N, C-alpha and C positions, 0 to 999 in steps of 0.2 A: 395763287399757290400752284406749284408744279410738283406733280407726283410722277415719278419716273420708274418704270418697271423693265428690268432686263431679264434675260433667261434664255435657255436653249429652245430650239423648235419643239413644239408639242407640249410645252409646259403649261399651256393654258393662258398665256399672256393676252392674246387677242380677245378671247371670250370674256375674261375677267375685266379687262380694260373697258370694253363696251358696256358691260353691266354697271360698273361703277360710275362711268360717265353719265349714264341714263338716270341712275338712282340719286346721284348727288348734284346733277346739273352742271357737270364739268364738260369742257370740250375735249373730245377724244382726238388728240392730235395724231393723225395718221402720217407718220414720217415717210412711209412708202409712197404716199400719194404725191409728194413733191418730186420724187424721181420719176413717177409716172407722167407727170406734167412735162418734164424735160423729154421723156420718150415720145410723148404725143407730138411735141413740137418737131422732133426729129422726123417722125413719119409724115407729118403735114408738109414739111419742107423737103421731103424726098431726099434726106441726107443719108449717106452711107454711115453705118455704125463705126466704120474705120476712120471717119473724118472727125477726129477727136477735137481739133482746134475749133471747128464750127460748132460742135456740140457744147463745148465749154463757153463759147460766146452766147449761145442761147440760154444756157444755165445762168450766166451772169446778168442777163438782161430781162428775163421773164418776170412777171409779177404774179405771185401766188397768194391767194387769201382763202380763208376758211370761214364760213358762216354756219350757224346752227339754227335749225328750225324747231328744235326741241326734241325731235325723234332721231334726226340724223344730221351729220355734218355735210355741208355743201362745199365742194371744191371749185374755186374760181381761178382760171388761168387768163391773165390779161383781161379781167372783168367778165369773162365768159364762163358760164356754168359747164364744167367738163366732168362732172361727177360720174356720168355714165361712160363718156368717151374714154376716160383713162383706165377703164376696167375691161377693155376689149382684149381679145386674144392677141391681136397684133401688137398692142402695147406691152402686154404681159411677156411676150416672147423676147423683147429687146431690153426690158428693164434691167436684167442682170448685167448686161454689157454696159449700159448707160451708168448704172450705179457704181460700177467698178473703176470708173475714171476718177482718179483721186481729186483733181481740181473741181469736178462736179460735186463730189461728196462734200468737200469743204464748203462750197458755195451753198449747198442745200442745208448744211448745219446752220449757217447764218440765217437762212430763210426760216428754218424751223424755230430758231430762237426768237426771231421777230414775230412769228405767229403766236408764240406763247406769251408775249408781253401783255400785261394788264388783263390776263384772263386766268380763270381756274382751269388748269389743264391736267389731264392724265395721258401719259404717252408710254408706249412700249416699244421694245426693240432688242438689239443685241449690243449696242454701245451707247445707249441713252444715258445711263448714270455715269459713264466714264468719259464720253466724248461730247455728246450733244448738250446734256444738262448736268455737268459735274457739280453744280451748286443747287440742284433740285431740293425742295423743302423736304421731300420724303423719297428715299431710294429703296426699291424692293428688288431682290433677286429671287425670281420664282423658278424653282427647280423641280425635278422629278426624275425617277430612275429611267434609264434608256428603255427598258422593257415597257414600262407604263406609257411613256411618251409615244413609243412605236405603236402600242396597242390603241391609243387614242387616235393617232393618224390613220391606222388601218381601218378603224371603225368609221372615221370621217370618209375615207375612200369608198367604203361599202355603201354608205348613205348617198354618195355622189355617183354611184354606179361604176367606180373605177376598180378594175379587176386586178388586184395584186395580192401576193401572199404576205402573211405577217413577217416571214423571214426576209423578204425583199424590202419591206418597209423598215425593218430593224437595221438592216445593212445600210440602207440609204441614210437612216438617222445617224448612224455612227460616222459615216463619211461627212455628212452635213456638220456634225459637231466638230470634227477635226478641222474642216475648212473654216468654220466660224471662229474657232479658237486661235487659228494660226494666220488670220488675215493681217496684212501689213498695216492696214488702216481700218479702224473701227472693229477691232477684234472683240469677241465675247469675253468679258472679264467680270469678276465680282468687285464692285466698288468696295473699298475698305469700310465705309460707313453704311453700307447697304444692309437692310434687314432681310435675312434669308428665310424664305418660306418654302418648305418641301411639300409639294402637292401630291406626292406619291400615294398617300393614303387619305387624301382629302377630296371631297367633291367640290364642284364649282361654288356652291353656296357657302361652304366653309371657308374657301380661299377668299371670296369676296368679303365675307364678315371680318376676317382677319385684317385685310388691308383697310377696310373702312374703320376698324378700331384704331389702327395706327394713324389714319388721317385725323380722327377725332382728337387724338392726343396733342396734335400740333395746330389744329384749326382754331 
């Protein structure tokens, strides 16, 4: 079974997906990890981010697999466990540039679909229900008001010791929404057959229960 969740930044997709994966024994398919693997290869081979042809070659030839030990998913790049290596600041800094290369995005969509084969998978993103898994068994569009999403992100920043004002976070949220909606490839859209859940007035437990109820209906 493939459960796909789309929605804007700050809607709670990541937290909800991890919870459901753990509670139902699904694989939490981290699509961002595939782009991080490409970015890691770029760094390891000392490539310039401007050398798109070489980056595309790496994307076309690397092997990415995911294994679950029950509590977390382990990312393998060419049979090497790179779960920690792909989370470094150096990788994070170049992921946006790597993932904006359209041939790389198209290749990673193929990789992500292969990773989901023969598994119970839950996956979140901004084009998961429309581009990556348009035939998912269950499609959810998780939404919330701009103010609530900004407040959540602001509180996360405080917990991480990141000093920003609520107004700055809200403005960044608005800019991020605009960019996500107007992307040429992989734009944020509501799939016509997606179930819309507005989490503005819901806590995480309530959102998780709603999605689990929808999964039970088709499982």
